[in-house]
C-alpha angles and dihedrals in degrees: 000000000000114000119237116237135179118275103244122202120190091265089054094049090050092051093048091049090050090049091053093048092051097052112021094085093044121106115277090230089066089073088061088069095058123100107208120208143173147147126247138178118229120190127218091234106021118214091222098049112131130191125183116213138173109234144158119258095261100037099081090116097044105121093241090058097049136077111218115235136186132187115282091010097288094278129308144220130226118229134197116201144166139193141170136189088283094062141277122326125209123314118219130195113219104218095182143036101286123239131184091263092048090050089054087052092052093049091049094049097038115017098050095046090048091054091052092044091051091045093229090170125201122332097036119157126216119219126200133147129252098270112151091249091050093053097039117127090245094052091049092050092047092052091048091049092053089046090238115162112220124207112238105242132200118234119249094025111125090136093064093060113086095204085079086077090053094050089051090051092045094051092047089053093045095052091050090060090051101218113215101211140007094266088054091045091055091046092051094046090055090048098046092044089058091050097061105116118247087232090062092054092041093051093047089058096041094056092042092109089058090045090052097047090048096050091043089052089054090048090051093050090047089054093049092051090048090052091047090049089051093049093050090047090051091050091048093049088045089053091046096047094042090042087062094052099034118141125253111213138176112258123210120141112160117221091225126042110260092012129123131256140188111254113235138166128257135178112229123238116243092260093056105067099167143062118226135195117184138176125192118236097211136046131331084029098210129171143198144193122203152120116290138165108263089236093053090045092052093048089056088064089071090068109092092206096059127071103202133178118203119192141157105216130095114281093348093136095099128133108249 
């Protein structure tokens, strides 16, 4: 199955590379001071739930061998969570459509208590993405008022956030417990979030430099591929455009110097943008008519032994 990746525009690529250059050479311990955060949606009956069972050949539809599903996942809840190298912080269920003011309230009731509970100490840094609620003026003012340092985050970069691994683990364990309703789903999510081992959080942060290096390598290869596609497209367009305006010239190139040849017509390739007709002024007094680049044709005029005509109209290379 193809893995989903962020859609990266040139501005996103530039921001991701800058983020990597700013942080790859820093001490690994600095990531231990980061409080990572994000929101995620969890469905009551997730479409991607899997369950392995031992069954007989014709028992695939026995209730114990099936997973109940409904349209649109049977409802869902939106969660906000945070974690650091010291463990998971609080998990909050967002009941209404979130605004900047509500987001500030969530941070006040959940982020700050999590920082204290995990004993982050002074100099900790808060990470969140560039969601409009996160970058709203009311949010920026709240963070400034609380003297919270925010990690500058590149847009379209959920893959750089290690909390994505925790969301994946959470959804797997929640689906295995098969919640019956949304209230049950919320309760199970909180329980399973709290069960995530400290070692899992610590390893995610410890290996963050490797994660960053791998993702940025993907970003660079994507940028190179995009550049190559652009160059190929430019060449194709050039050939199409020039192909429509290519010159038609008389063609007559004797096999032997001074010999004769039959005059035919030829369409010049893009790199040859002129028709040429030349006669030699000394024995054996040969001649030719063909396509040439204008620069090469003009250069031949410096030869005192050649009388050459250079032109850029169809079949203009005749001998006057």
